C-alpha positions as a Markdown table, in Angstrom:
| # | Residue | x | y | z |
|---|---|---|---|---|
| 1 | Met | 78.7 | 157.3 | 168.3 |
| 2 | Asp | 78.4 | 154.3 | 166.6 |
| 3 | Trp | 76.3 | 152.8 | 164.4 |
| 4 | Pro | 75.3 | 149.2 | 163.5 |
| 5 | Ile | 76.2 | 147.0 | 160.2 |
| 6 | Ser | 72.3 | 147.5 | 159.2 |
| 7 | Glu | 73.1 | 151.3 | 159.2 |
| 8 | Val | 76.2 | 151.6 | 158.0 |
| 9 | Ala | 74.9 | 149.2 | 154.5 |
| 10 | Arg | 71.7 | 151.5 | 154.4 |
| 11 | Met | 73.7 | 154.5 | 154.5 |
| 12 | Ser | 77.0 | 153.8 | 152.1 |
| 13 | Gly | 74.7 | 151.6 | 149.4 |
| 14 | Val | 77.2 | 148.7 | 150.4 |
| 15 | Thr | 75.7 | 145.3 | 151.4 |
| 16 | Ala | 75.7 | 143.8 | 154.8 |
| 17 | Arg | 77.8 | 140.7 | 153.5 |
| 18 | Thr | 80.0 | 143.0 | 151.7 |
| 19 | Leu | 81.0 | 144.8 | 154.8 |
| 20 | Arg | 81.4 | 141.3 | 156.3 |
| 21 | His | 83.9 | 140.1 | 153.7 |
| 22 | Tyr | 85.8 | 143.5 | 154.7 |
| 23 | Asp | 86.3 | 142.3 | 158.1 |
| 24 | Glu | 86.7 | 139.4 | 157.8 |
| 25 | Thr | 89.9 | 140.1 | 155.1 |
| 26 | Gly | 91.1 | 142.9 | 158.1 |
| 27 | Leu | 90.5 | 145.7 | 155.1 |
| 28 | Leu | 87.9 | 147.4 | 157.6 |
| 29 | Pro | 87.1 | 146.0 | 161.1 |
| 30 | Pro | 84.3 | 147.3 | 162.7 |
| 31 | Ala | 85.2 | 149.6 | 165.9 |
| 32 | Arg | 83.5 | 146.8 | 168.0 |
| 33 | Thr | 81.5 | 143.8 | 168.5 |
| 34 | Gly | 78.3 | 143.5 | 170.5 |
| 35 | Ala | 77.8 | 140.6 | 172.7 |
| 36 | Asn | 75.0 | 139.6 | 170.3 |
| 37 | Gly | 77.7 | 139.4 | 167.8 |
| 38 | His | 76.6 | 142.4 | 165.8 |
| 39 | Arg | 79.4 | 144.7 | 164.3 |
| 40 | Tyr | 79.5 | 148.6 | 165.0 |
| 41 | Tyr | 81.3 | 151.5 | 162.8 |
| 42 | Gly | 82.5 | 154.6 | 164.5 |
| 43 | Glu | 83.4 | 157.3 | 162.3 |
| 44 | His | 87.1 | 156.4 | 161.6 |
| 45 | Gln | 85.3 | 153.4 | 160.2 |
| 46 | Leu | 83.2 | 155.9 | 158.1 |
| 47 | Leu | 85.8 | 157.4 | 156.8 |
| 48 | Leu | 87.9 | 154.3 | 155.9 |
| 49 | Leu | 84.7 | 153.3 | 154.1 |
| 50 | Gln | 84.4 | 156.2 | 152.3 |
| 51 | Gln | 88.4 | 156.3 | 150.9 |
| 52 | Ile | 87.7 | 152.4 | 149.7 |
| 53 | Leu | 84.4 | 153.4 | 148.0 |
| 54 | Val | 86.6 | 156.1 | 146.4 |
| 55 | Leu | 89.3 | 153.9 | 145.2 |
| 56 | Arg | 86.6 | 150.9 | 144.1 |
| 57 | Ala | 85.0 | 153.7 | 142.1 |
| 58 | Leu | 88.6 | 154.7 | 140.8 |
| 59 | Gly | 88.6 | 150.5 | 139.8 |
| 60 | Val | 91.5 | 149.9 | 142.0 |
| 61 | Gly | 91.6 | 146.0 | 143.8 |
| 62 | Leu | 90.6 | 145.5 | 147.5 |
| 63 | Pro | 94.5 | 144.2 | 147.9 |
| 64 | Glu | 95.9 | 147.3 | 147.0 |
| 65 | Ile | 93.3 | 149.2 | 149.2 |
| 66 | Gly | 94.4 | 147.2 | 151.9 |
| 67 | Arg | 97.9 | 148.2 | 151.0 |
| 68 | Ile | 97.4 | 152.0 | 150.3 |
| 69 | Leu | 95.0 | 152.3 | 153.6 |
| 70 | Ser | 97.7 | 150.4 | 155.8 |
| 71 | Glu | 100.6 | 152.9 | 154.4 |
| 72 | Gln | 98.2 | 155.7 | 155.3 |
| 73 | Val | 99.1 | 158.2 | 158.2 |
| 74 | Asp | 96.9 | 161.8 | 157.9 |
| 75 | Glu | 93.6 | 161.3 | 156.4 |
| 76 | Val | 93.5 | 165.0 | 154.9 |
| 77 | Asp | 96.6 | 163.9 | 153.0 |
| 78 | Ala | 94.9 | 160.9 | 151.7 |
| 79 | Leu | 91.6 | 162.5 | 150.5 |
| 80 | Arg | 93.6 | 165.3 | 149.1 |
| 81 | Gly | 95.3 | 162.1 | 146.9 |
| 82 | His | 91.8 | 160.8 | 146.2 |
| 83 | His | 90.5 | 164.7 | 145.1 |
| 84 | Arg | 93.2 | 164.2 | 142.5 |
| 85 | Arg | 92.7 | 160.8 | 141.2 |
| 86 | Leu | 88.8 | 161.9 | 141.3 |
| 87 | Leu | 89.7 | 165.0 | 139.2 |
| 88 | Ala | 91.7 | 162.2 | 136.6 |
| 89 | Glu | 88.8 | 159.9 | 136.8 |
| 90 | Arg | 86.5 | 163.2 | 135.5 |
| 91 | Asp | 89.0 | 163.7 | 132.4 |
| 92 | Arg | 88.3 | 159.4 | 131.8 |
| 93 | Leu | 84.8 | 160.1 | 131.8 |
| 94 | Asp | 84.7 | 162.6 | 129.4 |
| 95 | Gly | 86.9 | 160.7 | 127.4 |
| 96 | Leu | 84.4 | 158.2 | 127.8 |
| 97 | Ala | 81.3 | 160.4 | 126.7 |
| 98 | Gly | 83.3 | 161.4 | 123.5 |
| 99 | Thr | 83.8 | 157.3 | 122.6 |
| 100 | Val | 79.8 | 157.3 | 123.2 |
| 101 | Ser | 78.9 | 159.9 | 121.5 |
| 102 | Arg | 81.2 | 158.8 | 118.1 |
| 103 | Thr | 79.4 | 155.7 | 118.6 |
| 104 | Ile | 76.1 | 157.5 | 118.9 |
| 105 | Ala | 76.7 | 159.5 | 115.4 |
| 106 | Glu | 78.0 | 156.4 | 113.2 |
| 107 | Leu | 74.8 | 154.3 | 114.4 |
| 108 | Glu | 72.7 | 157.5 | 113.3 |
| 109 | Gln | 74.4 | 157.8 | 110.0 |
| 110 | Ser | 74.4 | 154.2 | 110.1 |
| 111 | Arg | 70.2 | 154.2 | 110.2 |
| 112 | Lys | 70.0 | 157.3 | 107.8 |
| 113 | Asp | 72.7 | 155.6 | 104.8 |
| 114 | Gly | 70.5 | 152.0 | 105.4 |
| 115 | Tyr | 72.7 | 150.1 | 106.6 |
| 116 | Arg | 72.7 | 147.1 | 108.8 |
| 117 | Met | 73.1 | 148.5 | 112.3 |
| 118 | Thr | 76.4 | 146.9 | 113.2 |
| 119 | Ile | 79.5 | 148.8 | 115.6 |
| 120 | Asn | 82.9 | 148.9 | 113.2 |
| 121 | Arg | 85.5 | 149.1 | 116.2 |
| 122 | Pro | 83.7 | 147.4 | 119.0 |
| 123 | Glu | 86.6 | 147.9 | 121.3 |
| 124 | Asn | 86.2 | 151.2 | 121.5 |
| 125 | Leu | 82.4 | 151.0 | 123.0 |
| 126 | Phe | 83.6 | 150.3 | 126.5 |
| 127 | Glu | 86.6 | 152.3 | 126.5 |
| 128 | Gly | 87.4 | 153.4 | 129.9 |
| 129 | Val | 85.1 | 150.7 | 131.6 |
| 130 | Gln | 87.0 | 150.1 | 134.7 |
| 131 | Pro | 87.2 | 146.4 | 136.5 |
| 132 | Ser | 85.2 | 147.6 | 139.8 |
| 133 | His | 81.8 | 148.2 | 137.6 |
| 134 | Tyr | 81.7 | 144.3 | 136.6 |
| 135 | Glu | 80.4 | 144.2 | 140.7 |
| 136 | Glu | 77.8 | 147.0 | 140.0 |
| 137 | Asn | 76.3 | 145.7 | 136.9 |
| 138 | Met | 76.0 | 142.4 | 139.1 |
| 139 | Ser | 74.7 | 144.2 | 142.0 |
| 140 | Gly | 70.7 | 142.7 | 141.9 |
| 141 | Phe | 72.5 | 139.1 | 142.0 |
| 142 | Pro | 74.2 | 139.5 | 145.7 |
| 143 | Gly | 76.0 | 135.7 | 145.5 |
| 144 | Leu | 77.1 | 136.3 | 141.8 |
| 145 | Ala | 78.4 | 139.8 | 142.8 |
| 146 | Glu | 80.8 | 138.8 | 145.2 |
| 147 | Glu | 82.0 | 136.5 | 143.0 |
| 148 | Val | 82.4 | 138.7 | 140.1 |
| 149 | Gly | 84.1 | 141.6 | 142.7 |
| 150 | Arg | 86.7 | 138.9 | 143.8 |
| 151 | His | 87.7 | 138.4 | 140.4 |
| 152 | Ala | 87.7 | 142.2 | 139.1 |
| 153 | Ser | 90.1 | 143.0 | 142.5 |
| 154 | Thr | 92.8 | 141.2 | 140.7 |
| 155 | Met | 92.1 | 142.3 | 137.2 |
| 156 | Ser | 94.5 | 144.9 | 135.6 |
| 157 | Gln | 92.6 | 147.7 | 133.3 |
| 158 | Ala | 94.0 | 145.7 | 130.1 |
| 159 | Asp | 92.2 | 142.7 | 131.1 |
| 160 | Ala | 89.3 | 144.4 | 131.9 |
| 161 | Asp | 89.5 | 146.2 | 128.3 |
| 162 | Ala | 90.1 | 142.8 | 126.8 |
| 163 | Gly | 86.9 | 141.4 | 128.4 |
| 164 | His | 84.8 | 144.6 | 127.3 |
| 165 | Arg | 85.6 | 143.7 | 123.8 |
| 166 | Glu | 85.0 | 139.8 | 123.9 |
| 167 | Arg | 81.3 | 140.9 | 125.7 |
| 168 | Thr | 80.8 | 143.5 | 122.5 |
| 169 | Ala | 82.2 | 141.6 | 120.0 |
| 170 | Gln | 79.2 | 138.4 | 121.8 |
| 171 | Met | 76.8 | 141.4 | 121.7 |
| 172 | Ile | 77.3 | 142.0 | 118.2 |
| 173 | Arg | 77.6 | 138.5 | 116.9 |
| 174 | Leu | 73.8 | 138.5 | 118.6 |
| 175 | Ala | 72.8 | 141.2 | 117.0 |
| 176 | Glu | 74.0 | 140.1 | 113.5 |
| 177 | Leu | 71.9 | 136.5 | 114.1 |
| 178 | Met | 69.1 | 139.0 | 114.8 |
| 179 | Ala | 69.1 | 141.0 | 111.9 |
| 180 | Met | 69.3 | 137.8 | 109.5 |
| 181 | Gly | 65.8 | 136.3 | 110.9 |
| 182 | Arg | 67.2 | 133.9 | 113.6 |
| 183 | Pro | 65.2 | 132.7 | 116.7 |
| 184 | Ala | 66.2 | 133.0 | 119.8 |
| 185 | Gly | 66.2 | 129.2 | 120.4 |
| 186 | Ala | 68.0 | 128.7 | 116.5 |
| 187 | Glu | 71.6 | 126.6 | 117.6 |
| 188 | Pro | 73.7 | 129.6 | 116.6 |
| 189 | Val | 72.3 | 131.9 | 118.9 |
| 190 | Gln | 72.2 | 129.2 | 121.7 |
| 191 | Ala | 75.9 | 128.5 | 121.0 |
| 192 | Glu | 76.4 | 132.1 | 121.8 |
| 193 | Ile | 74.1 | 131.9 | 124.8 |
| 194 | Asp | 76.0 | 128.5 | 126.1 |
| 195 | Ala | 79.2 | 130.8 | 126.0 |
| 196 | Gln | 78.1 | 133.2 | 128.4 |
| 197 | Tyr | 76.9 | 131.2 | 130.6 |
| 198 | Arg | 80.3 | 128.8 | 130.6 |
| 199 | Ala | 82.2 | 132.0 | 131.2 |
| 200 | Leu | 79.5 | 132.4 | 134.4 |
| 201 | Thr | 80.0 | 129.5 | 135.8 |
| 202 | Arg | 83.6 | 129.6 | 136.1 |
| 203 | Leu | 82.7 | 132.0 | 138.9 |
| 204 | Arg | 80.9 | 129.8 | 140.4 |
| 205 | Ala | 77.5 | 127.3 | 139.8 |
| 206 | Val | 74.2 | 129.6 | 138.1 |
| 207 | Ser | 71.0 | 127.8 | 138.2 |
| 208 | Ala | 68.4 | 127.9 | 135.9 |
| 209 | Glu | 66.4 | 130.3 | 137.3 |
| 210 | Glu | 69.1 | 132.7 | 138.1 |
| 211 | Tyr | 70.1 | 132.6 | 134.7 |
| 212 | Arg | 66.7 | 133.2 | 134.1 |
| 213 | Ala | 66.8 | 136.6 | 136.2 |
| 214 | Ile | 70.2 | 137.7 | 134.4 |
| 215 | Gly | 68.2 | 137.2 | 131.0 |
| 216 | Arg | 65.2 | 139.4 | 132.1 |
| 217 | Ser | 67.5 | 141.8 | 133.5 |
| 218 | Cys | 68.7 | 142.3 | 130.0 |
| 219 | Val | 65.8 | 144.4 | 129.3 |
| 220 | Asp | 64.8 | 145.5 | 133.2 |
| 221 | Asn | 68.4 | 146.5 | 134.1 |
| 222 | Asp | 68.7 | 149.6 | 132.5 |
| 223 | Ala | 72.5 | 150.2 | 132.0 |
| 224 | Trp | 72.2 | 146.6 | 130.5 |
| 225 | Arg | 69.3 | 148.0 | 128.2 |
| 226 | Thr | 71.0 | 150.9 | 126.8 |
| 227 | Ala | 74.0 | 148.7 | 125.8 |
| 228 | Tyr | 72.4 | 146.4 | 124.1 |
| 229 | Glu | 70.1 | 149.0 | 122.9 |
| 230 | Ala | 73.0 | 151.0 | 121.6 |
| 231 | Ile | 73.9 | 147.8 | 119.3 |
| 232 | Ala | 70.7 | 147.5 | 117.8 |
| 233 | Pro | 67.0 | 147.9 | 118.7 |
| 234 | Gly | 65.2 | 144.9 | 120.4 |
| 235 | Leu | 69.0 | 143.5 | 121.1 |
| 236 | Ala | 67.9 | 143.2 | 124.5 |
| 237 | Val | 64.6 | 141.4 | 124.4 |
| 238 | Tyr | 66.1 | 138.8 | 122.0 |
| 239 | Gln | 69.2 | 138.1 | 124.3 |
| 240 | Arg | 66.7 | 137.6 | 127.2 |
| 241 | Asp | 64.8 | 135.1 | 125.2 |
| 242 | Ala | 67.9 | 133.1 | 124.0 |
| 243 | Ile | 68.3 | 132.8 | 127.7 |
| 244 | Glu | 65.0 | 131.5 | 128.3 |
| 245 | Ala | 64.9 | 129.3 | 125.7 |
| 246 | Tyr | 68.5 | 128.1 | 126.8 |
| 247 | Ala | 67.4 | 127.6 | 130.3 |
| 248 | Thr | 64.2 | 125.6 | 129.6 |
| 249 | Thr | 66.4 | 123.3 | 127.0 |
| 250 | Arg | 69.4 | 122.6 | 128.7 |
| 251 | Leu | 69.6 | 123.7 | 132.3 |
| 252 | Asn | 66.2 | 122.0 | 133.1 |
């Protein structure tokens, strides 16, 4: 039995575009290609896709995944290895949960004491987040997500941690500007937004409408909104409004 690419995409949550990319790079060729050019996948390919997704979740880049798959002989042995790594990932997530718990406690204490709400150690906010999560966070923007995914696949954990520290520092700077009462369209705020935009355009061109959509996702995307609101209530809306002002004044 085999399944068309559309069905595999539905079952796995991987876009058809990503599956085609896996085929083109030799990572996951289909079982066959029909006369109509459509790709079809068998059980063996589904098992390989499962391994690819497990390894991606563990932060392994696509080149390394290709090497791992090419060296495999026995699927059970390979799955045992993945299982060990998943258990290690569980321990890592427990540590990450502890980091978030400490951040919550510090924020709650600062509110109780009446201090301005900032994070004293921004490098700890996203401690342990894996490079592969970049692509997941951009899943609402398929074209950009693909570029983000390619970039993330070349990143080490140290590179990812540095990126998260810088991103968190940016969010804190915006929170401080918001606390000072600076409007979203004020020049210091727009300078921060410009730096964020330029970082995106180093991956590929981003239109005004696409950037506006990214801004709206700061509020509409649960994971993004939670990250902003953990730093300061109202920061997600402030970021969205600042991006809207930037797109209107500088990108139109």
